C-alpha positions in Angstrom: -35.7 -9.7 16.6 -36.5 -6.4 18.5 -36.1 -4.5 15.3 -38.5 -6.8 13.5 -41.1 -6.3 16.3 -40.7 -2.5 16.1 -41.1 -2.6 12.3 -44.3 -4.5 12.6 -45.6 -2.1 15.3 -44.8 0.8 13.0 -46.8 -0.7 10.2 -49.8 -1.5 12.5 -49.7 2.1 13.9 -49.5 3.5 10.4 -52.6 1.5 9.4 -54.6 2.7 12.4 -53.7 6.3 11.9 -56.4 8.5 10.2 -54.7 9.5 7.0 -55.7 12.3 4.6 -52.3 13.4 3.2 -49.1 11.8 1.8 -45.4 12.5 2.2 -42.9 10.7 -0.1 -39.3 11.1 -1.3 -35.9 9.5 -1.4 -33.0 9.1 1.1 -29.5 9.2 -0.3 -25.9 9.4 0.8 -24.7 13.0 0.7 -21.2 12.1 -0.6 -21.9 9.3 -3.1 -25.6 10.0 -3.9 -26.3 6.3 -3.5 -29.8 5.3 -2.1 -30.1 4.4 1.6 -32.0 1.1 1.6 -34.3 0.3 4.6 -33.7 3.7 6.4 -36.4 4.8 8.8 -38.8 7.8 8.5 -40.6 8.4 11.7 -43.0 11.2 12.9 -41.4 12.7 16.0 -43.1 11.9 19.2 -45.0 8.9 17.8 -44.5 5.4 16.7 -45.7 6.2 13.2 -43.2 5.6 10.4 -42.0 3.5 7.5 -38.8 2.1 6.1 -37.4 3.1 2.7 -37.3 0.4 0.0 -34.2 -1.0 -1.8 -33.9 2.2 -3.9 -34.2 4.5 -0.9 -37.8 5.6 -1.7 -40.5 6.0 0.9 -44.2 7.0 0.9 -46.2 7.5 4.1 -49.9 8.5 4.6 -50.4 10.9 7.5 -53.0 13.1 9.0 -53.2 16.7 7.8 -51.3 19.2 9.8 -47.7 20.2 10.7 -45.4 17.3 11.6 -41.7 16.9 12.4 -40.2 13.9 10.6 -37.0 12.1 11.7 -34.9 10.6 8.9 -32.4 8.1 10.3 -30.1 5.3 9.2 -27.6 3.3 11.1 -24.1 4.7 10.4 -25.5 8.2 9.4 -26.4 11.4 11.1 -30.2 11.8 11.6 -32.1 14.8 10.3 -35.3 16.4 11.5 -37.6 18.2 9.0 -40.8 20.1 9.9 -43.4 19.8 7.1 -47.0 21.0 6.6 -49.2 18.2 5.2 -52.4 19.4 3.5 -55.5 17.2 3.1 -55.7 15.3 -0.2 -52.2 16.4 -1.3 -48.9 14.7 -1.8 -45.7 16.4 -0.4 -42.3 15.4 -1.9 -39.3 15.6 0.4 -35.9 14.2 -0.6 -33.2 13.9 2.0 -29.5 13.4 2.0 -27.7 12.0 5.1 -24.1 12.4 6.2 -22.3 9.2 7.1 -20.5 8.2 10.3 -23.0 8.6 13.1 -26.7 8.9 13.9 -28.4 10.2 17.0 -31.2 8.0 18.4 -33.0 9.2 21.5 -30.0 11.2 22.8 -27.5 8.3 22.2 -25.0 8.4 19.2 -24.8 5.0 17.5 -21.6 4.6 15.5 -21.7 2.0 12.6 -19.9 3.4 9.6 -21.2 2.1 6.2 -18.1 0.3 5.2 -16.6 0.8 1.7 -14.4 -2.2 2.4 -17.3 -4.4 1.2 -17.5 -5.5 -2.5 -21.2 -4.8 -2.6 -20.8 -1.3 -1.2 -18.0 -0.4 -3.7 -20.1 -1.8 -6.6 -23.0 0.4 -5.5 -20.7 3.4 -5.4 -19.4 2.6 -8.8 -23.0 2.3 -10.2 -24.2 5.6 -8.7 -21.0 7.6 -9.4 -21.2 10.3 -12.1 -17.6 9.4 -13.2 -16.0 6.1 -14.2 -14.6 4.3 -11.1 -12.9 1.0 -10.3 -12.3 0.0 -6.7 -11.0 -3.0 -4.8 -11.9 -3.2 -1.1 -10.6 -4.9 2.0 -13.2 -7.7 1.7 -12.0 -8.6 -1.8 -8.4 -8.3 -0.7 -9.0 -10.8 2.1 -11.0 -13.2 -0.1 -8.1 -13.4 -2.6 -5.4 -13.6 0.1 -3.7 -10.4 -1.1 -1.0 -9.1 1.2 0.2 -5.9 -0.5 -1.2 -3.0 -2.6 0.9 -3.9 -5.7 -0.6 -7.4 -5.7 -4.0 -5.9 -5.3 -4.0 -3.4 -8.2 -2.8 -6.1 -10.7 -6.1 -8.0 -9.9 -8.0 -5.2 -11.5 -8.8 -4.9 -15.3 -6.0 -3.8 -17.5 -3.3 -3.6 -14.8 0.0 -5.6 -14.7 3.3 -5.6 -12.9 6.7 -6.1 -14.4 8.5 -9.0 -12.8 11.8 -8.0 -11.2 11.3 -4.2 -11.2 7.8 -4.2 -9.6 6.7 -1.4 -12.0 2.9 -1.1 -12.4 1.5 -0.8 -15.9 -2.0 0.5 -16.5 -3.4 -0.1 -20.0 0.1 -0.7 -21.2 1.5 2.5 -19.7 4.2 2.3 -17.1 5.5 4.2 -14.1 5.9 7.6 -15.8 2.2 7.6 -16.9 0.7 6.8 -13.5 0.3 8.5 -10.1 -0.1 7.4 -6.5 -2.2 9.1 -3.8 -2.9 8.3 -0.1 -6.3 9.5 0.9 -6.4 11.9 -2.1 -3.0 13.5 -1.5 0.2 12.7 -3.4 3.0 10.4 -2.1 6.8 10.7 -2.5 8.8 8.2 -4.4 11.2 5.8 -2.6 13.2 4.9 -5.6 15.6 7.2 -7.5 14.6 5.6 -10.8 10.8 5.9 -10.3 8.1 8.5 -10.2 5.9 6.5 -8.0 6.5 4.8 -4.7 6.7 1.0 -4.7 3.2 -0.3 -4.0 4.4 -3.6 -2.6 5.6 -1.9 0.6 2.0 -1.1 1.5 0.5 -3.9 3.6 -3.2 -4.4 3.0 -3.6 -4.3 6.8 -3.8 -0.5 6.4 -6.3 -0.4 3.4 -10.0 0.3 3.5 -10.1 0.2 -0.3 -8.0 1.2 -3.3 -9.4 3.4 -6.1 -7.9 2.9 -9.6 -9.1 5.8 -11.8 -8.2 5.3 -15.5 -10.1 8.4 -16.6 -8.9 11.9 -15.6 -10.7 14.3 -13.3 -9.7 17.9 -13.0 -9.4 17.5 -9.2 -6.2 15.5 -9.8 -2.8 16.5 -10.9 -2.3 16.5 -14.7 0.8 14.3 -14.9 -1.4 11.3 -15.7 -2.3 9.0 -18.7 -2.5 5.5 -17.4 -4.0 5.3 -13.9 -4.4 7.2 -10.7 -4.1 4.9 -7.7 -5.5 6.2 -4.5 -5.0 4.2 -1.3 -7.7 4.9 1.2 -6.6 4.1 4.8 -8.6 2.0 7.2 -10.8 3.8 9.8 -12.8 2.4 12.6 -15.9 3.4 14.6 -17.5 1.5 17.5 -16.6 -0.2 20.7 -12.9 -0.8 21.5 -11.2 -3.9 20.0 -7.8 -5.4 19.7 -6.8 -8.0 17.0 -3.5 -10.0 17.1 -2.2 -12.0 14.2 0.9 -14.2 13.7 2.0 -16.2 10.7 4.8 -17.9 8.8 5.9 -18.3 5.2 8.3 -20.3 3.0 9.5 -20.1 -0.6 10.1 -23.6 -2.1 13.2 -22.4 -4.0 14.7 -20.9 -0.8 14.1 -23.9 1.4 15.3 -26.4 -1.2 18.6 -24.6 -1.6 20.9 -26.4 0.9 22.9 -23.3 1.7 21.0 -20.0 1.6 23.8 -17.5 1.4 22.6 -14.1 2.8 24.4 -10.9 3.6 26.3 -10.6 6.9 26.1 -7.8 9.4 22.6 -6.5 8.5 19.7 -6.1 10.9 17.1 -8.9 11.0 14.4 -6.3 11.3 15.6 -4.1 8.4 17.0 -1.2 10.4 20.7 -1.0 9.6 23.5 1.5 9.7 23.5 3.4 6.4 26.4 5.8 6.9 29.8 5.9 5.0 32.7 4.8 7.3 35.1 7.4 8.7 38.4 7.9 6.7 37.5 5.4 3.9 40.5 6.3 1.7 43.4 6.2 4.2 42.5 2.9 5.8 40.2 -0.1 5.4 37.4 1.0 7.7 34.4 -0.8 6.2 32.6 -2.7 9.0 30.4 -5.0 7.0 31.9 -8.4 6.0 32.6 -9.2 2.4 31.5 -12.8 3.0 28.1 -14.3 3.0 26.3 -15.9 5.9 24.3 -19.2 5.9 20.7 -18.5 7.0 17.6 -20.5 7.7 15.1 -19.2 5.0 11.8 -19.3 7.0 9.8 -16.1 7.1 7.3 -14.9 9.7 4.8 -12.1 10.4 3.2 -10.5 13.4 0.8 -7.6 13.7 -2.0 -6.0 15.6 -5.0 -3.7 15.0 -6.8 -1.7 17.6 -9.5 1.1 17.7 -12.1 2.8 19.8 -14.7 5.6 19.6 -15.1 8.3 22.3 -18.3 10.3 22.5 -18.6 13.9 23.7 -22.0 15.4 24.3 -24.9 14.6 21.9 -23.0 15.3 18.6 -19.3 14.9 18.8 -17.3 11.6 18.5 -13.6 10.9 18.2 -12.7 7.7 16.3 -9.2 6.3 16.8 -7.5 3.4 14.9 -4.0 2.1 15.0 -2.2 -0.8 13.3 1.4 -2.1 13.4 3.0 -5.1 11.8 6.3 -6.7 10.9 6.9 -9.4 8.2 9.9 -10.9 6.4 10.4 -13.5 3.6 13.2 -15.3 1.8 13.4 -15.8 -2.0 15.8 -17.7 -4.2 16.1 -18.0 -8.0 18.6 -19.3 -10.4 18.9 -19.1 -14.2 20.7 -17.3 -17.0 21.5 -13.6 -17.5 23.0 -12.5 -20.8 23.8 -9.4 -22.9 23.5 -10.2 -26.6 24.9 -8.2 -29.6 23.3 -7.9 -33.0 25.6 -10.6 -34.4 24.1 -13.1 -31.9 27.3 -13.1 -29.8 27.3 -12.3 -26.1 29.1 -9.6 -24.3 28.0 -11.3 -21.1 26.8 -14.9 -20.8 26.3 -15.7 -17.2 24.5 -18.2 -14.9 22.8 -16.5 -11.9 22.0 -17.5 -8.4 20.1 -14.9 -6.4 19.4 -15.0 -2.6 17.0 -12.4 -1.3 15.7 -11.4 2.1 13.0 -8.8 2.6 11.5 -7.1 5.6 8.6 -4.7 6.1 7.7 -2.8 9.3 4.5 -0.7 9.1 2.7 1.5 11.6 -0.4 3.6 11.0 -2.5 5.8 13.3 -5.5 7.9 12.4 -7.9 10.0 14.3 -11.3 11.2 12.9 -13.1 13.9 14.9 -16.7 14.5 14.0 -17.4 17.8 15.8 -21.0 17.9 14.8 -23.0 16.8 11.7 -21.5 19.6 9.6 -17.9 19.5 10.5 -15.2 16.8 10.8 -11.4 16.8 10.9 -9.1 13.8 10.2 -5.4 13.2 10.9 -3.5 10.3 9.3 0.0 9.2 10.2 1.9 6.4 8.3 5.4 5.0 8.8 6.9 2.2 6.6 10.4 0.8 6.8 11.1 -1.6 3.9 14.4 -3.4 3.4 15.9 -5.8 0.9 19.1 -7.8 1.0 20.3 -9.5 -2.2 23.3 -11.7 -2.8 23.6 -12.2 -6.6 26.3 -14.6 -7.8 27.1 -14.6 -11.5 29.4 -17.1 -13.2 30.3 -17.4 -16.9 31.7 -15.2 -19.7 32.2 -11.5 -19.5 33.8 -9.7 -22.4 37.0 -7.8 -21.5 37.1 -9.6 -18.1 37.1 -13.4 -18.7 40.7 -14.1 -19.7 40.2 -17.4 -21.6 37.2 -18.9 -23.3 38.0 -22.1 -21.3 37.9 -20.2 -18.0 35.0 -18.3 -16.4 34.4 -15.2 -14.4 32.7 -15.2 -11.0 31.0 -12.0 -9.9 29.3 -11.5 -6.5 27.1 -8.4 -6.0 25.8 -7.9 -2.5 23.1 -5.2 -2.4 21.3 -3.8 0.6 18.4 -1.3 0.2 16.5 0.4 3.0 13.5 2.6 2.3 11.6 4.7 4.8 8.3 6.6 4.4 6.7 9.1 6.7 3.3 10.4 5.9 1.4 13.1 7.8 -2.0 14.3 6.7 -4.6 16.7 8.0 -8.0 16.8 6.2 -11.3 18.6 6.9 -14.8 18.6 5.6 -17.3 21.3 6.4 -20.9 21.8 5.4 -21.5 25.5 5.7 -25.2 25.2 4.8 -27.4 23.0 2.7 -25.8 24.1 -0.5 -22.2 25.1 0.3 -19.4 22.7 1.4 -15.7 23.3 2.1 -13.0 20.6 1.8 -9.3 20.9 2.5 -6.2 18.7 3.0 -2.6 19.2 3.9 0.2 16.6 3.7 3.9 16.6 4.6 5.7 13.5 3.4 9.3 12.4 3.8 10.8 9.4 2.0 14.3 8.1 1.9 16.1 5.3 0.1 19.5 4.2 1.1 21.8 1.7 -0.7 24.6 1.5 2.0 27.6 -0.5 1.2 26.7 -2.4 -1.9 29.6 -4.6 -2.7 30.8 -6.1 -6.0 33.7 -8.4 -6.5 34.8 -9.7 -9.9 37.2 -12.7 -10.1 38.6 -15.0 -12.8 38.8 -18.7 -12.3 42.3 -20.1 -12.9 42.3 -23.0 -15.2 42.8 -26.3 -13.4 42.9 -24.6 -10.0 40.4 -24.1 -7.1 41.3 -20.5 -6.6 40.7 -17.2 -8.4 42.4 -13.9 -9.3 40.7 -10.6 -9.1 39.8 -8.9 -12.3 42.0 -5.9 -12.8 40.5 -4.7 -16.1 39.1 -1.7 -14.3 39.1 -0.3 -10.8 35.3 -0.5 -10.8 35.4 -4.3 -11.2 35.7 -4.5 -7.4 34.0 -1.8 -5.4 31.7 -0.7 -2.5 28.9 1.7 -3.3 26.9 4.1 -1.1 23.7 5.8 -2.4 21.4 8.1 -0.5 18.1 9.6 -1.7 16.0 11.9 0.4 12.7 13.5 -0.7 10.5 16.0 1.1 7.1 16.9 -0.2 4.4 19.4 0.8 1.0 19.2 -0.8 -2.3 21.0 -0.2 -5.9 20.8 -1.6 -8.7 23.3 -1.1 -12.1 23.2 -2.7 -15.5 24.7 -2.3 -18.7 22.9 -3.5 -21.9 24.7 -4.3 -25.1 22.9 -5.0 -27.6 24.6 -7.2 -30.7 24.1 -9.4 -33.0 22.7 -6.8 -35.7 20.6 -8.5 -39.3 19.9 -7.5 -38.2 16.9 -5.5 -36.0 19.2 -3.4 -32.8 17.7 -4.8 -30.1 19.7 -6.5 -29.4 18.9 -10.1 -26.1 20.8 -10.2 -22.9 21.1 -8.2 -20.0 23.4 -8.9 -16.6 22.7 -7.4 -13.8 25.3 -7.5 -10.4 24.5 -6.0 -6.7 25.0 -5.7 -3.8 22.5 -5.5 -0.2 23.1 -4.6 2.7 20.6 -4.6 6.3 21.2 -3.8 8.8 18.4 -3.9 12.5 18.5 -3.2 14.9 15.6 -3.9 18.5 15.3 -2.8 20.5 12.4 -4.3 24.1 11.5 -3.8 26.3 8.5 -4.5 29.9 7.5 -3.7 31.6 4.5 -5.1 34.9 3.2 -3.5 37.1 1.4 -6.1 39.7 -1.1 -5.2 42.8 -1.2 -7.3 44.4 -4.6 -6.8 48.2 -4.9 -6.7 49.0 -7.6 -9.2 51.9 -8.9 -7.1 49.4 -10.1 -4.5 46.6 -11.2 -6.8 47.0 -14.9 -6.3 45.3 -17.8 -4.6 42.1 -15.8 -3.9 39.2 -17.8 -2.4 35.8 -16.4 -3.5 34.1 -17.2 -0.2 36.9 -15.9 2.0 37.5 -12.3 0.8 37.8 -11.0 4.3 41.2 -12.7 4.3 42.3 -10.3 1.5 40.3 -7.1 2.2 41.4 -6.0 5.7 43.5 -3.3 7.3 46.6 -5.3 7.6 46.7 -6.1 3.8 45.8 -2.5 3.1 48.9 -1.3 5.0 51.0 -3.9 3.2 49.9 -2.5 -0.2 47.8 -5.4 -1.4 45.2 -2.9 -2.7 44.5 0.9 -2.8 41.1 2.7 -2.4 39.9 5.4 -4.8 36.7 7.2 -5.8 35.9 8.2 -9.4 37.7 11.5 -8.6 40.9 9.9 -7.4 42.7 8.6 -4.3 43.8 9.9 -0.9 46.0 12.7 -2.4 43.2 14.0 -4.7 41.5 17.2 -3.5 37.7 16.6 -2.8 38.1 12.9 -3.6 35.2 12.1 -1.2 32.8 14.6 -2.9 29.9 12.4 -4.0 28.2 12.3 -7.4 25.0 14.2 -6.8 21.8 15.6 -8.3 19.1 17.7 -6.7 15.6 17.9 -8.0 12.9 20.5 -7.4 9.3 20.3 -8.6 6.8 23.1 -7.9 3.2 22.9 -9.2 0.4 25.5 -8.8 -3.0 24.5 -10.1 -6.5 25.8 -10.1 -9.5 23.8 -11.2 -13.3 24.0 -11.7 -15.6 21.0 -11.9 -19.3 21.2 -12.9 -21.6 18.3 -12.3 -25.1 18.6 -13.7 -28.1 16.3 -14.1 -29.4 17.2 -17.5 -32.4 14.9 -17.3 -33.7 12.0 -15.3 -31.3 9.7 -17.1 -28.5 11.9 -18.4 -25.8 13.6 -16.3 -22.4 15.2 -17.1 -19.3 16.4 -15.4 -17.2 19.1 -17.1 -13.9 20.0 -15.7 -11.0 22.3 -16.5 -7.6 22.6 -14.9 -4.7 25.0 -15.3 -1.2 24.0 -14.0 1.9 26.0 -13.9 4.9 23.8 -13.2 8.6 24.1 -12.9 11.0 21.1 -12.7 14.7 22.0 -11.9 17.6 19.5 -11.9 21.1 20.3 -10.7 23.9 17.7 -11.0 27.6 17.2 -10.5 28.7 13.7 -11.7 31.5 11.8 -13.4 30.0 12.8 -16.7 29.8 16.5 -15.9 32.2 17.5 -13.1 31.1 21.1 -13.2 27.9 21.7 -11.4 25.1 22.2 -14.0 21.5 23.2 -13.6 18.7 22.7 -16.1 15.1 23.9 -15.6 12.0 22.8 -17.5 8.7 24.8 -17.2 5.3 24.1 -18.6 1.9 25.7 -18.5 -0.8 23.1 -19.0 -4.5 23.7 -19.8 -6.3 20.4 -19.1 -10.0 20.0 -20.0 -12.0 16.9 -19.0 -15.5 15.5 -19.7 -17.6 12.7 -18.2 -21.1 11.7 -19.4 -23.4 9.2 -17.8 -26.6 7.9 -19.3 -28.7 5.7 -17.0 -30.4 3.3 -19.5 -32.4 1.9 -16.5 -31.8 1.2 -12.8 -29.3 -1.6 -13.6 -27.5 -0.3 -16.8 -25.2 2.7 -17.3 -23.6 3.9 -20.5 -20.6 6.2 -19.8 -18.2 8.4 -21.9 -15.1 10.2 -20.7 -12.4 12.4 -22.5 -9.5 14.5 -21.3 -6.2 16.0 -22.0 -3.2 15.4 -19.7 0.6 15.4 -19.9 3.6 13.2 -18.9 6.6 14.7 -17.2 10.1 13.2 -17.3 11.5 12.3 -14.0 14.4 13.8 -12.0 16.9 11.0 -12.6 16.0 10.7 -16.3 17.0 14.4 -16.8 20.2 14.4 -14.7 23.5 13.4 -16.2 24.0 10.5 -13.8 25.2 6.9 -14.5 23.5 4.1 -12.7 25.5 0.9 -13.2 24.0 -2.6 -12.8 25.7 -5.9 -13.7 24.2 -6.3 -17.1 23.1 -2.8 -18.0 24.1 0.9 -17.5 21.5 3.7 -17.4 22.4 7.4 -18.2 20.2 10.4 -17.8 19.3 12.9 -20.6 18.7 16.6 -19.8 17.1 17.2 -23.2 13.9 15.2 -22.3 10.6 17.1 -22.3 7.0 16.4 -21.4 4.5 14.5 -23.6 0.9 15.6 -24.2 -1.8 12.9 -23.8 -5.3 12.7 -25.2 -7.6 10.1 -23.5 -11.1 8.7 -24.3 -13.2 6.0 -22.8 -16.6 4.5 -23.6 -18.1 2.0 -21.0 -21.2 0.0 -20.6 -21.9 -1.5 -17.2 -24.7 -3.8 -16.0 -25.5 -4.6 -12.3 -27.7 -7.7 -12.1 -27.7 -7.6 -8.3 -26.0 -5.5 -5.7 -22.9 -7.7 -5.8 -22.7 -8.6 -9.5 -21.3 -6.7 -12.4 -20.8 -7.1 -16.2 -19.0 -4.3 -18.0 -17.3 -3.6 -21.3 -15.0 -0.6 -21.9 -13.3 0.7 -25.0 -10.4 3.1 -24.6 -8.0 5.0 -26.6 -4.9 7.2 -25.9 -3.0 9.4 -28.3 0.5 10.5 -27.0 2.5 13.3 -28.6 6.3 13.0 -28.2 6.3 9.8 -26.1 9.2 9.1 -23.8 10.9 5.8 -24.0 13.8 3.9 -22.5 16.2 3.1 -25.3 19.7 1.6 -26.0 21.9 4.3 -27.5 25.0 4.1 -29.6 27.9 3.5 -27.2 30.6 0.9 -26.7 28.7 -0.7 -23.8 25.2 -0.5 -25.3 24.1 1.9 -22.5 20.4 2.7 -21.8 19.0 6.2 -21.8 15.7 8.1 -22.2 14.4 10.1 -25.2 11.3 11.5 -26.9 11.5 8.8 -29.5 9.0 10.0 -32.1 6.2 12.5 -32.8 3.3 10.3 -31.7 2.1 7.0 -30.3 -1.2 5.5 -29.3 -2.8 2.8 -27.2 -6.3 1.3 -27.8 -8.1 -1.6 -26.3 -11.1 -3.3 -24.8 -11.6 -4.3 -21.2 -14.2 -6.8 -20.0 -15.2 -7.5 -16.4 -17.6 -10.0 -15.0 -18.5 -10.7 -11.3 -21.2 -13.3 -10.9 -22.9 -15.4 -8.2 -22.6 -18.9 -9.8 -24.5 -21.0 -7.3 -26.3 -20.4 -4.0 -27.3 -22.7 -1.2 -30.1 -21.7 1.2 -29.6 -23.7 4.3 -27.4 -21.2 6.1 -27.0 -17.4 6.2 -24.5 -17.4 3.3 -23.5 -20.4 1.3 -22.5 -19.7 -2.3 -20.0 -20.0 -5.1 -19.0 -16.8 -6.9 -16.7 -16.2 -9.9 -14.9 -13.2 -11.4 -13.1 -12.6 -14.6 -11.5 -9.5 -16.1 -9.6 -9.3 -19.4 -7.9 -6.5 -21.4 -7.0 -6.6 -25.1 -4.7 -3.9 -26.1 -2.8 -2.6 -29.1 0.0 0.0 -28.7 2.0 1.7 -31.4 4.6 4.4 -31.6 6.5 5.9 -34.5 10.3 5.8 -34.0 12.3 8.7 -35.5 16.1 8.6 -35.5 16.3 12.1 -37.0 14.1 13.5 -34.3 16.2 11.9 -31.5 19.5 12.9 -33.0 18.3 16.5 -33.7 16.8 17.2 -30.3 19.5 15.6 -28.1 23.1 16.7 -27.7 24.4 13.7 -25.8 23.0 10.7 -27.6 22.7 9.2 -31.1 20.4 6.3 -32.1 19.9 3.9 -34.9 16.6 2.1 -34.3 16.4 -1.4 -35.6 12.7 -0.8 -36.5 10.8 2.3 -37.5 7.9 1.6 -35.1 7.2 -0.5 -31.9 4.8 -1.1 -29.2 5.1 0.8 -25.8 7.6 -0.6 -23.4 5.9 -2.7 -20.7 2.7 -3.1 -22.6 1.0 -6.6 -22.8 -1.4 -7.1 -25.6 -3.5 -9.4 -23.4 -4.1 -9.5 -19.7 -6.4 -11.9 -17.8 -7.5 -12.3 -14.2 -10.0 -15.0 -13.2 -11.1 -16.3 -9.8 -13.7 -18.6 -8.2 -14.6 -18.5 -4.6 -16.7 -20.6 -2.2 -18.0 -18.8 1.0 -20.1 -20.3 3.8 -21.2 -18.3 6.9 -23.1 -19.6 9.8 -23.4 -17.8 13.1 -19.9 -16.5 14.1 -18.2 -19.0 11.9 -17.2 -19.0 8.2 -15.2 -20.7 5.5 -13.8 -19.1 2.4 -11.7 -20.6 -0.4 -10.5 -18.8 -3.5 -8.6 -20.0 -6.6 -7.3 -17.2 -8.8 -5.3 -17.1 -12.0 -3.5 -14.2 -13.8 -2.0 -14.3 -17.3 0.3 -11.8 -19.0 1.1 -11.9 -22.7 4.5 -10.9 -24.2 5.6 -7.3 -23.5 8.4 -5.1 -24.7 11.1 -4.4 -22.2 13.5 -2.2 -24.3 13.6 -1.0 -27.9 16.4 -2.4 -30.0 19.0 -0.2 -31.8 21.8 -0.7 -34.3 20.2 -3.9 -35.8 19.9 -5.6 -32.4 16.4 -6.9 -31.6 13.9 -5.6 -29.1 14.1 -7.1 -25.6 10.8 -8.8 -24.9 9.5 -10.3 -21.6 7.7 -13.5 -22.6 4.2 -14.5 -21.5 3.5 -16.4 -18.3 0.6 -17.2 -15.9 0.3 -17.4 -12.1 -2.1 -19.6 -10.1 -2.9 -18.8 -6.4 -5.0 -20.4 -3.7 -6.4 -18.9 -0.5 -8.3 -20.7 2.3 -9.6 -18.9 5.4 -11.6 -20.2 8.3 -13.1 -18.5 11.3 -13.5 -21.1 14.1 -15.2 -18.8 16.6 -16.2 -15.2 16.9 -12.7 -14.4 18.0 -10.3 -16.9 16.4 -9.5 -17.6 12.8 -6.8 -18.9 10.4 -5.6 -18.4 6.8 -3.6 -20.4 4.4 -2.2 -19.0 1.1 -0.4 -20.7 -1.7 1.2 -18.5 -4.4 2.5 -19.2 -7.8 1.5 -22.8 -7.8 2.4 -23.3 -11.5 5.9 -21.8 -11.0 6.4 -20.9 -14.7 9.7 -19.8 -16.2 10.2 -16.1 -16.3 12.0 -15.4 -19.6 13.3 -12.4 -21.6 14.3 -12.8 -25.2 16.1 -10.6 -27.7 14.0 -10.9 -30.8 16.4 -10.5 -33.8 15.5 -10.9 -37.4 16.8 -14.5 -37.7 16.1 -16.0 -34.3 15.1 -15.1 -30.7 18.0 -15.2 -28.2 17.2 -16.1 -24.5 18.9 -13.4 -22.4 17.2 -14.0 -19.0 15.5 -17.0 -17.5 14.6 -18.1 -13.9 11.8 -19.5 -11.8 10.4 -17.7 -8.7 9.4 -20.8 -6.7 6.1 -21.5 -4.9 5.2 -19.5 -1.8 3.2 -20.8 1.1 2.0 -19.0 4.2 0.0 -19.9 7.3 -1.5 -17.4 9.7 -3.7 -17.1 12.8 -5.6 -14.2 14.3 -7.4 -13.6 17.5 -9.7 -10.7 18.5 -9.9 -9.5 22.1 
């Protein structure tokens, strides 16, 4: 009310003032160039002024003479300008403001313009000179999204592969994408992946997520699908403390009468990961071989806190911290098979899978605004993510099942613990009106341990209640330890120079010149302990009581012996692990030119040069002599973005670029990774692909929170890399440049619309959203090329072409929301649906068909209510349709089901309170 009275007084004073000159112009955000609506323009020392309109424009009649004008906007630093106004003339003065604080009568008011809001992100998308797509904290909350992986798959053209968690952008998987945190790269937490698993990032730490599908020269060139940048939350204002608690269930897990989890692991996900002492001359393993019955009810607890501290008239320190812990239980059952070309099975198994997951996250950031021209930011992030899985297989396994009337029982107990430490220091400095300096440094450390994975293979004795251990191979019964550690240092430095000042005192051009450096070191080692069972004692084994067999007493009696792949106790260096080390070093320089060619047309031209070296050293069971292989590449990467503003609500955009795709460390190391139904082997003959990308987009913004857009895109990839089955007795999987070229082309459609509004309260409306992607991918498969270029593998592809692995031809996301706000209370309900069409999992060889993940859809519901200013609740229901997740081998005569299960429905209830 006070602001309204002040505004009326300003208008009255303006009308009474004797005017014989005019000053006008536009106020914009210095970073995004978006207009600042309803900002104030006041003559210093008076009450005369005016507010900008929705587009940031102002026009004020004043008396001739020299005046000092104050330009101010809540959440931004104020600026004073002294201007001479001449009688009968119009003076144009355009102003850009820096966000985060504004000085009003000697007091700094902090109220950051939040990019967490959907409307703010849409406005940024509209005003940006480059193609952008964002999802903010407000939208994440509305849709009940709890992790970053679930967030990005809600955006157009993005999907996630069930089981592996791999993110696909426009049909391109992990190798084609990149992940950043506040603009700086992140280390991987998985030896098989280039990118860190996005589902370990809780949305509690997220301000917004940027998904860039077009390339900018500021980013690293190992890109063709999407660049996912997680922007961490920040806070400014009075001190606060939020506390939240919650619970969750999975219907499959609670309906299973006996949830059989792993024994001797930490409830909180922090367990001992070291190999036991003297593992060959005694049975010194401490974890039980047996499972433990658990109550499958999950929970969560977390807090957020922040406060701003002011120093003098210009400086402010903003602090924010968050910490949380959550866990959940999952259960699935179904079939898991390995089919041959003749429609016979090498493995035909029923599967029961019990899974327990934890996530512990802590984040702290400090933003110091020294003055309007200089700020420094520090970000710290810690995540500990763990997964316990008890997989129980029963059925037929070639070479193990003794009789077709009997069956084999295989139990695989897997524990994985991942940790991530991120440290970032960033700075922004405005040296003068035209020159800005930006820099960033990051030191990241990630680790992934698989300590004491256990696998036991037993054959059921016909007509009996007991088993015998399989003795087909020592590796049938084993314990496995895997350790990955990755350290990464990255740095960004750029200088921006604004030029070509126009008659409105704005700059039409900006030149950015910068340097990036990235150095990553990975150390990976694995040791497998093999149990050779003495056949004289291989009787009357009970599958649920293996501790009665595997113990120190029986070891001393000679029931079993312990080996590694190198040998037993008497073998020299038997405990030396299989290993590979990876080193990646990238030096890059770039230049980026933004220029407004006319009132409606603007362009961004970029060029980047990268010199990279990737070195892999290994010593494994495939190559017992230590071997080093180095791959180098010099990449010249141009990019172009053009924007044409049809009017103030319509944009037409075009983007084109060249990038590359680098093979990953494990793909080039001669290392075997063995799963129950598949074996993967590295290939040192892999080399990078070159990628050519183009986008054409039309976007329409009916209001500040509505959007309609259509995008056409195309990608041409030279020498694409694929995961393939190669000729071997076990149909092992490896990686190869499978042909000379491939392409992806498609159309994306996005609509966000207010469907119905009620006017009786502050906000009372129904909104809807829909995004869909239609894609076609194609690649030429060339046996001669693969066999010619690779010394360790041979192939015989079933088909001479295929789609890209992981690519769905059709993706759909749709949601409808109801939101009502009155006073400090609100109600929000959202129903959302996602659909994925069939997608290729693996390319078939030797007349066996392709493995294809079949189409399915998922329906989710979210309900949130704020009872008071301080107290609220949320209810989430996930996967309400609970479809079957199926994989089939599509042979010429018929499709063979090789995998099938249901995930179950997930329900969670949470409460939060603000102090």
